[in-house]
VOGU-3710 file (C-alpha; in Angstrom, 3 decimals, decimal comma):
1> mqamlilpel> -49,765/-36,821/13,555  -53,243/-35,445/14,291  -52,099/-33,464/17,337  -49,991/-31,302/15,004  -53,138/-30,295/13,139  -54,549/-28,607/16,242  -51,278/-27,617/17,942  -52,211/-23,903/18,287  -55,567/-24,819/19,839  -53,942/-27,285/22,257
11> vliatvlvlf> -51,386/-24,717/23,428  -54,071/-22,053/23,835  -56,293/-24,503/25,740  -53,370/-25,151/28,103  -52,933/-21,381/28,499  -56,644/-20,964/29,252  -56,485/-23,697/31,909  -53,401/-22,148/33,529  -55,083/-18,729/33,584  -58,211/-20,302/35,049
21> aaslkkikgt> -56,109/-21,858/37,824  -54,431/-18,483/38,368  -57,854/-16,885/38,823  -58,697/-19,443/41,518  -55,399/-18,810/43,316  -55,852/-15,048/42,898  -52,387/-14,627/41,405  -51,916/-10,948/40,574  -49,427/-8,403/39,312  -46,285/-9,254/37,389
31> tltvvalagt> -46,656/-13,017/37,807  -50,086/-13,020/36,177  -48,859/-10,865/33,284  -45,858/-13,117/32,685  -48,093/-16,199/32,627  -50,469/-14,589/30,127  -47,673/-13,324/27,883  -45,811/-16,639/27,989  -48,940/-18,619/27,106  -49,896/-16,372/24,195
41> fltlvatvls> -46,312/-16,287/22,903  -46,186/-20,092/22,908  -49,518/-20,100/21,067  -48,027/-17,814/18,432  -45,011/-20,112/18,114  -47,365/-23,081/17,726  -49,207/-21,351/14,866  -45,891/-20,793/13,084  -44,828/-24,431/13,556  -48,148/-25,728/12,189
51> isasgtifag> -48,597/-23,152/9,433  -48,288/-25,769/6,679  -50,434/-28,439/8,383  -53,483/-29,758/6,557  -56,095/-32,408/7,160  -59,632/-33,098/8,337  -60,626/-34,418/11,766  -63,696/-34,830/13,977  -65,797/-36,620/11,347  -65,092/-33,974/8,748
61> ayqvdtlsql> -66,398/-31,080/10,850  -62,943/-29,584/11,472  -60,656/-28,767/8,566  -57,078/-27,573/8,882  -55,900/-25,824/5,713  -53,849/-22,845/4,595  -56,689/-20,402/5,294  -57,330/-21,633/8,829  -53,626/-21,658/9,734  -53,035/-18,140/8,415
71> ikfllggglf> -56,036/-16,869/10,381  -54,783/-18,634/13,528  -51,423/-16,936/13,067  -53,127/-13,526/12,854  -55,259/-14,313/15,914  -52,308/-15,584/17,961  -50,150/-12,618/16,990  -52,968/-10,173/17,673  -53,676/-11,592/21,132  -49,996/-11,454/22,049
81> lifvmcrdls> -49,728/-7,816/20,927  -52,868/-6,872/22,879  -51,510/-8,486/26,044  -48,161/-6,705/25,550  -49,907/-3,371/25,080  -52,418/-3,742/27,927  -50,271/-5,657/30,394  -50,828/-3,108/33,190  -54,648/-3,479/32,992  -55,061/0,034/34,360
91> gieeemqnef> -58,708/0,202/33,272  -59,792/-3,150/34,741  -61,074/-3,680/38,268  -58,228/-5,203/40,295  -60,221/-8,192/41,498  -61,196/-8,984/37,894  -57,740/-8,861/36,317  -57,142/-12,611/36,611  -60,424/-13,359/34,890  -59,754/-10,734/32,201
101> ffflslstlg> -56,752/-12,578/30,751  -58,642/-15,857/31,039  -61,759/-14,715/29,180  -59,869/-12,980/26,367  -57,797/-16,124/25,806  -60,979/-18,224/25,825  -62,602/-15,906/23,300  -59,565/-16,199/21,026  -59,743/-19,988/21,342  -63,321/-19,872/20,046
111> lmmmssavel> -62,216/-17,732/17,098  -59,354/-20,111/16,293  -61,661/-23,115/16,299  -64,185/-21,201/14,208  -61,561/-20,634/11,490  -61,238/-24,422/11,030  -64,907/-25,339/11,480  -66,548/-26,494/8,233  -69,897/-27,631/9,609  -72,623/-25,110/10,398
121> ltilvcleis> -73,492/-26,214/13,937  -69,793/-26,509/14,816  -69,269/-22,988/13,495  -72,163/-21,754/15,647  -70,809/-23,414/18,803  -67,329/-21,922/18,219  -68,885/-18,516/17,614  -70,770/-18,710/20,906  -67,640/-19,768/22,831  -65,988/-16,604/21,601
131> syalyvvisf> -69,021/-14,396/22,229  -69,929/-15,602/25,721  -66,424/-14,833/26,977  -66,775/-11,258/25,726  -70,236/-10,848/27,259  -68,573/-11,199/30,649  -65,519/-8,920/30,309  -67,331/-5,827/29,016  -68,493/-4,980/32,549  -64,996/-5,334/34,088
141> rkgegrrtev> -64,256/-1,627/33,679  -62,777/0,215/36,670  -64,731/3,089/38,161  -67,280/3,785/40,864  -70,876/4,515/39,963  -70,462/3,966/36,224  -73,512/2,810/34,313  -72,033/2,822/30,832  -70,115/-0,455/31,137  -73,174/-2,286/32,496
151> eagikyvlfg> -75,377/-0,889/29,739  -72,723/-1,833/27,173  -72,592/-5,401/28,494  -76,375/-5,771/28,346  -76,541/-4,369/24,809  -73,783/-6,703/23,617  -75,633/-9,706/25,055  -78,988/-8,690/23,570  -77,618/-7,922/20,114  -75,507/-11,093/20,205
161> aaatgislfg> -78,518/-13,222/21,126  -80,583/-11,636/18,357  -77,822/-12,199/15,786  -77,453/-15,841/16,829  -81,204/-16,427/16,589  -81,372/-14,914/13,114  -78,380/-17,003/11,982  -79,999/-20,176/13,311  -83,116/-19,331/11,331  -80,969/-18,905/8,210
171> isyifglths> -79,177/-22,204/8,876  -82,552/-23,956/9,001  -83,327/-22,594/5,512  -79,987/-23,767/4,111  -80,351/-27,173/5,756  -83,854/-27,524/4,376  -82,636/-26,821/0,848  -79,404/-28,840/0,891  -80,174/-31,510/3,552  -76,694/-31,055/5,042
181> tylvdisaql> -74,834/-28,848/7,479  -71,395/-29,635/6,031  -69,921/-26,850/3,896  -68,509/-29,294/1,349  -72,010/-30,646/0,646  -73,642/-27,219/0,698  -71,085/-25,694/-1,699  -71,857/-28,385/-4,302  -75,518/-27,345/-4,422  -75,593/-23,690/-3,394
191> pnliqhqsma> -74,529/-21,941/-6,658  -77,448/-23,505/-8,512  -79,862/-22,852/-5,625  -78,783/-19,201/-5,417  -79,584/-18,833/-9,126  -83,061/-20,359/-8,954  -84,302/-20,289/-5,335  -85,063/-17,003/-3,580  -85,213/-18,984/-0,341  -81,492/-19,750/-0,712
201> vigmvlmlcs> -80,704/-16,030/-0,956  -82,807/-15,277/2,131  -81,251/-18,183/4,028  -77,687/-17,097/3,233  -78,314/-13,476/4,240  -79,916/-14,540/7,520  -77,171/-17,079/8,238  -74,467/-14,450/7,790  -76,004/-12,093/10,376  -73,856/-13,435/13,243
211> ffyklamfpm> -70,717/-12,702/11,243  -72,013/-9,283/10,216  -72,481/-8,706/13,953  -68,854/-9,607/14,710  -67,632/-7,487/11,823  -69,858/-4,523/12,852  -71,457/-4,658/9,405  -74,706/-2,854/8,608  -77,445/-3,714/9,655  -75,931/-5,601/12,653
221> hawtpdiyqg> -73,889/-2,574/13,711  -76,046/-0,786/16,294  -74,166/-2,192/19,304  -70,785/-0,889/18,174  -70,560/2,758/19,399  -72,082/2,023/22,819  -69,819/-0,981/23,476  -66,693/0,875/22,302  -67,539/3,800/24,570  -68,760/1,809/27,567
231> asnetttfia> -66,182/-0,987/27,753  -62,689/-0,505/29,147  -59,921/0,536/26,777  -58,380/-2,945/27,064  -61,627/-4,726/26,215  -62,420/-2,359/23,368  -58,985/-2,970/21,862  -59,777/-6,683/21,710  -63,332/-6,259/20,377  -62,098/-3,864/17,696
241> tlpkigaaal> -59,563/-6,319/16,295  -59,600/-10,096/16,806  -63,338/-10,916/16,367  -63,189/-9,151/13,006  -60,413/-11,502/11,875  -62,543/-14,525/12,750  -65,626/-13,034/11,085  -63,706/-12,220/7,898  -62,357/-15,805/7,716  -65,827/-17,344/8,008
251> lirlismtgp> -67,357/-14,901/5,548  -64,679/-15,896/3,026  -65,576/-19,574/3,475  -69,324/-19,044/3,340  -69,523/-16,478/0,536  -67,122/-18,489/-1,640  -69,707/-21,314/-1,608  -72,154/-19,207/-3,638  -69,947/-19,288/-6,743  -68,291/-16,541/-8,811
261> gvteftwvlv> -71,406/-15,381/-10,659  -73,240/-12,107/-9,986  -76,589/-13,062/-8,470  -79,355/-11,552/-6,325  -77,269/-12,501/-3,299  -74,355/-10,457/-4,674  -76,565/-7,398/-5,059  -77,798/-7,759/-1,477  -74,162/-7,647/-0,347  -73,546/-4,606/-2,577
271> vlavlsmsfg> -76,393/-2,728/-0,872  -75,117/-3,688/2,594  -71,585/-2,584/1,698  -72,778/0,824/0,481  -74,988/1,373/3,535  -72,221/0,277/5,907  -69,606/2,574/4,362  -71,909/5,573/4,062  -73,521/5,345/7,495  -70,236/4,648/9,294
281> nlaalvqddi> -68,352/7,534/7,721  -71,140/10,100/8,018  -71,800/9,228/11,669  -68,071/9,381/12,491  -67,851/12,963/11,206  -69,734/14,392/14,203  -68,096/12,366/16,996  -65,992/13,954/19,731  -65,292/10,828/21,815  -62,368/9,070/20,102
291> krllayssia> -63,605/5,555/20,824  -67,050/6,335/19,400  -65,343/7,760/16,321  -63,357/4,525/15,900  -66,564/2,539/16,407  -68,331/4,238/13,513  -65,111/3,987/11,536  -65,158/0,201/12,018  -68,652/0,062/10,487  -67,291/1,825/7,407
301> hagymmigll> -64,279/-0,498/7,171  -66,630/-3,493/7,277  -68,171/-2,074/4,106  -64,771/-1,849/2,406  -64,025/-5,466/3,310  -67,399/-6,558/1,969  -66,411/-5,157/-1,445  -63,569/-7,672/-1,593  -65,843/-10,495/-0,462  -68,633/-9,828/-2,945
311> sgnqlgmaav> -66,135/-9,578/-5,804  -66,064/-13,370/-5,596  -62,606/-13,654/-7,151  -59,305/-14,793/-5,704  -57,785/-11,307/-5,668  -60,719/-9,830/-3,749  -60,818/-12,474/-1,041  -57,035/-12,478/-0,637  -57,218/-8,694/-0,338  -59,706/-9,055/2,527
321> iyyiagyvlm> -57,192/-11,138/4,514  -54,474/-8,580/3,776  -56,790/-5,709/4,706  -57,947/-7,239/7,988  -54,324/-7,868/9,030  -53,486/-4,236/8,315  -56,664/-3,081/10,031  -55,576/-4,844/13,229  -52,221/-3,035/13,158  -53,851/0,355/12,539
331> nlacfmviyy> -56,401/-0,137/15,307  -53,726/-1,257/17,754  -51,826/1,948/16,990  -54,882/4,108/17,752  -55,886/2,213/20,881  -52,314/2,174/22,181  -52,398/5,971/22,232  -55,805/6,006/23,939  -54,540/3,516/26,524  -51,445/5,500/27,512
341> iaprgenitf> -53,045/8,953/27,390  -55,727/7,770/29,838  -53,813/6,062/32,672  -57,001/5,568/34,723  -58,892/4,047/31,822  -61,121/7,016/31,069  -62,420/7,868/27,575  -60,662/10,659/25,688  -61,853/13,385/23,323  -60,194/15,592/20,736
351> edlkglyrrs> -59,456/18,092/23,511  -57,265/15,506/25,258  -55,204/15,024/22,084  -54,223/18,670/21,700  -50,491/19,217/21,896  -49,744/15,511/22,224  -46,639/15,907/20,064  -45,116/18,008/22,883  -46,137/15,627/25,665  -45,113/12,424/23,877
361> pilaftlaag> -43,724/12,523/20,320  -43,825/8,722/19,968  -47,533/8,532/20,880  -48,302/11,398/18,508  -46,503/9,706/15,625  -48,120/6,345/16,404  -51,625/7,850/16,307  -50,798/9,718/13,104  -49,584/6,488/11,476  -52,759/4,657/12,490
371> afgmagippt> -55,019/7,502/11,338  -53,212/7,940/8,006  -53,413/4,190/7,448  -57,161/4,015/8,039  -57,645/7,069/5,819  -55,860/5,170/3,038  -52,950/7,568/2,615  -49,833/6,135/0,861  -47,589/4,346/1,665  -49,512/2,761/4,532
381> vgftgkfvif> -51,110/-0,685/4,609  -54,533/0,970/4,542  -53,832/2,504/1,128  -52,510/-0,739/-0,345  -55,420/-2,744/1,085  -58,043/-0,405/-0,367  -56,197/-0,321/-3,706  -56,198/-4,111/-4,040  -59,840/-4,453/-2,913  -60,995/-1,782/-5,380
391> taalekgfyg> -58,941/-3,421/-8,143  -60,684/-6,742/-7,505  -64,093/-5,026/-7,673  -63,162/-3,303/-10,937  -62,155/-6,653/-12,430  -65,653/-7,883/-11,570  -67,247/-4,851/-13,215  -68,502/-3,050/-10,090  -67,487/0,411/-11,316  -70,252/2,302/-9,534
401> lvviamvnaa> -69,521/0,539/-6,247  -65,851/1,511/-6,459  -66,775/5,143/-7,129  -69,026/5,155/-4,042  -66,264/3,538/-1,977  -63,719/6,144/-3,126  -66,112/8,981/-2,219  -66,529/7,385/1,211  -62,753/7,087/1,598  -62,480/10,815/0,831
411> vsafyylkla> -65,132/11,584/3,465  -63,325/9,454/6,044  -60,089/11,347/5,416  -61,695/14,387/7,049  -62,071/12,875/10,510  -58,869/10,846/10,355  -56,858/13,945/9,453  -58,750/15,754/12,202  -57,122/13,280/14,614  -53,659/14,098/13,259
421> ravycqgeeg> -54,432/17,827/13,375  -55,475/17,597/17,030  -52,281/15,725/17,897  -49,972/18,216/16,219  -51,780/21,465/17,017  -50,120/23,716/19,572  -52,434/23,160/22,512  -51,694/25,103/25,665  -48,784/27,548/25,679  -45,879/27,206/28,072
431> evetiklgig> -44,775/24,115/29,931  -46,695/20,885/29,463  -46,697/17,721/31,516  -44,924/15,016/29,557  -46,265/11,484/29,386  -43,650/9,146/30,810  -43,313/5,906/28,867  -41,057/2,936/29,430  -38,648/1,769/26,774  -40,885/-1,226/26,061
441> vkvfglfliv> -43,848/1,030/25,219  -41,704/3,151/22,920  -40,409/0,060/21,113  -43,967/-1,215/20,760  -45,076/2,096/19,237  -42,154/2,076/16,799  -42,989/-1,515/15,850  -46,566/-0,537/14,956  -45,409/2,496/12,947  -42,869/0,450/10,986
451> aiilvgimpq> -45,333/-2,416/10,440  -48,086/-0,102/9,118  -45,686/1,443/6,619  -43,593/-1,613/5,750  -46,544/-3,950/5,103  -48,009/-1,207/2,905  -44,822/-0,747/0,880  -44,078/-4,466/0,571  -47,393/-6,351/0,494  -46,060/-9,277/-1,565
461> glmsmadqav> -45,356/-11,656/1,319  -48,725/-11,365/3,058  -50,656/-11,196/-0,223  -48,888/-14,339/-1,449  -49,897/-16,211/1,702  -53,453/-14,885/1,394  -53,586/-15,975/-2,275  -52,588/-19,513/-1,317  -55,146/-19,505/1,509  -58,132/-18,708/-0,716
471> aall> -56,994/-20,561/-3,850  -58,314/-23,927/-2,616  -61,735/-22,442/-1,814  -62,239/-21,097/-5,333
//
């Protein structure tokens, strides 16, 4: 039955329509939150029920396979966790809260459709559905007289438009060389074109710019620190996680078309990976605003993921899926702490973290788990993800690249451990005002801590699913 192939999308479309109706009726408070949580939970259930579905619809432009279904599961689960974490919407203007749930669900719908799109113009349309929804919500931040959220929204639009234009230019090159916009036709010709046509290399690099933009990959990274700092904590949590899952999925599809050989295109990706890691980590060292630090950190992590992608082997691309899933968990842990330390949605600095272990032990431990994971300290998912990605690169013979990546990981440990040090330093003497958290928030924090450690200790399940997802592409 064809409806089963797109069951997650159908459920999420229904959720989007319900949330749109709720915005017209101005439903607020607990009712709105319940509707959003129920819709996203049903979407997650739908992804589980259709996890083994496969087939091609819409004249071959939409392909449901193991990769697309795994990515939809990660997107559905991520959206549900974000809505659970940010259900109070303390940093969003009250009159915009209805629209906030609606636009984030719509953006996730675009990412889900993008994971199944196997035709270049369809991919571009899905990408824009996701992006346009985010263009709107960046300026929803609560606060009188703030300019940062408006500036952030404008920058995101301008950089997004530029990235889309460059990608369209690249698509025109690829279409001119292959006379098709379908990935199945392009993949049959592209390995040979990459070997003998410089225009194919240029076209592929330009075409990937939109996905570099979503992933915060150098050189399409410049928007990242300003948007992280200017957008609300809720919006930043979304931007820092789900779009990167969608971008990673499309990069796996597109880069796998170039074949397993080491070509000029591969060396372009090597240079971008090195620049992304090095710039992101060095810039993060001097940051005091925690969200800006995480923004530069995300640029560095995009470089690590690119190492797995350019390896061109099954282990490397499966490792990217594993890594991005762990990255979402680690980011949610960090942003959860930011969200609950700043009840009015303000940005926080290292000064605000001092003595957190006395004010809220669970928040302190959650932030430490997220920071240790992103630093790549065992036994977290961040360590296992980096280990597998570096192993894949070594199998391909990229010894120098792995050495550079390990040096960058050592540099990043400085500012991640600085986060943990700030949390567990003494802070002010005497009595401190504790941060009151509900039982649900504490359970959510414990879930993230356990997940970061457990997925790192036992990666077999997720890696096995990731292996199956990329096997058909290679």
